[in-house]
C-alpha positions, 0 to 999 in steps of 0.5 A: 479541514479535517472533513476532506481527511474522512471524505477522501479515500486512499486506495491501498494493496494489502496482501498479507496480514491485513486481508480478510480472514487474517490477524489484522484484517480489523484495521479495514473495518470501515474501508471499502473493498475493491476486489481482488488484484495483483502486482509483480514479485514474489510473495516473501516470509521474512525471518520474524514471520511478516510477508513482502514483495520482492519486486526485482522478480519479474516473472511471479506475482501477488495476490492481494486485495485493493481497499478504500481508506480514508486518512485516519484508516491510513495513519492507523495502517502506517502505524502499524506498519511501520512504527508497532512493535508487530512489525519492527518498523520493516515498512514504507508507503510507496505506489505500485501498479497493480491489475484487477484479477478478475479482468485479468486472469492470465496475470499480464503485465501489461501497463496499459490494464493497470492501475496503481495503488499504494502498499507497503514495501519492505523498508530493507529495500533502498529509496531513491532520494531523488536529486540526491537531496534529502531535504526534498524527501518527504514522507507519503504520509504527510504528503496524503495529508496535506494533500488531502487539506487542501483538496477541495471537492473532487 
């Protein structure tokens, strides 16, 4: 059911080289720009020059952009972030609460005003495997693919 993989869109928060005007913004071609947003956490730069969000810093915020992408675009972004030599397998897809910058210019972290979005988290942050059973771990991109493949018209 390839059509669901193109018709259903995935919300993603980008804050580094995928942002407009940055060196990998062409990966966002064909996606829908939804506006500026921010997430809780300090924007950091790694030794190799890539950036990530330190989500343990609850007083800081990181500004980025929200896009709607189809699954094929998500796969290309996922390849860049997890498998290419550009960022040595340094990021994993997960969810983060984000706030619309225009609606919340004071950078309030009230979760009632948050919307959730996918983003790429630095891999050296530990990943909790719920229940302690590795067989229950599922790659988020595979879960999204299965969901979209089975999705109806909603």
